[in-house]
N, C-alpha and C positions, 0 to 999 in steps of 0.2 A: 276762189280760193276756198277753203276751206276753213271754217270756223269753228276751232273747240272752246264752249265752254267749262269752267266746273263748278260743278251741280250739287259736290260739298263744301258746307260752311264750316268744319272745323279748321283752327288753326295749323296744321301738321297737314292736309288736304292741301289747303290755302300755300303753304311755305315751298311744297310739291310741285304745283301746276306751276308756282313765279319761277321756279330752278327750270322745270322745262321750257320756260319760254326762252329764261336766258341763256340755255344753252344752244336753242333751236337761233335763236340771235348771234352766237358767237360760231356756229358752224359756219362758213363756208365751201363747203366739201359738198361736191353732183350726189355724195349716199345719200341728204337728206333731205326734209321737203324748204324751200326755200323758209323764210321767217318775213312777213311781213308787218304788225305788231302786234304790240299788249295794251291793253286797258284794261278800262272798268264801266258796265252799261248799267245804270237803274240798280248796283251794287250786285251786278257778278261778272265773274272774274271773267274773261275770254284772247286770246290769240288768234289771228291770223295769219293762215299760210298759204304756201303751196296743195293744191287740189291735185289727190292724188289720184289715177284711178289703177285697180286690179287687173293682171294683164297674164294671161295663160303662159305658164312656167315653160323652160327651152326644149325643145324639144332628143336631143341629143345628149350623148353623154357627158361628152366634154363642153357642150353650154352647159348642162346642170354643174358642172365641178366649175366654173367660169362664174356661173353665177351663186354658188356658196360662197366659193372664196371672196366674191367682191361683198353678199354679205357677212361673211369673216372681217372683213377688213373695214366693213363701217362699226361693228362691236369694238374693233381693236383701237380703231379713233374713239369714240365714247369712252373706251377704258384710257388712254392715253393724257385722256384732260379729266381724266377721275370720275366719270358720270360711271354704271353700272342699268343699261338696261333692266327694265322691272317686269318687264313682259312682251319678250321678243314667244311672235307664232303665229304659223302664214299670213295670219289675215291684215300681220303689220308688220309686213316685208310686199310692198309693192314697188309697180316700173315707174320711169318719166319715160313719159313719149317721147321715142328722140329717136337718131338712125340707128346706133344701137343701145339702146336702154339698160345701163344699169340697175339695179331695185334699191329701193331705196327703202329707210329703216324708220318706222313710223311709228310714233307712240302711242 
């Protein structure tokens, strides 16, 4: 598992962090990490989710197009739920390890 902790103490950051945890809890798509738990320990908010590791990008043009279409599908899924991913960048797009791994959009 991966644990994300809230480092800032302001109310705006705390609300955004809670929204992110709630979104991961609600998402049941293979395009996003599995949500495990949310809580607070020693005054620090955290949530635990599936641990993802970066992988190599596909090699063929066709596979790259499919990869980008899958990433776009994930972003579209967020938009349908009323969310905007505010930090899309290469290091936030990871592979789930499986036979035919789709990319996963991390926060």
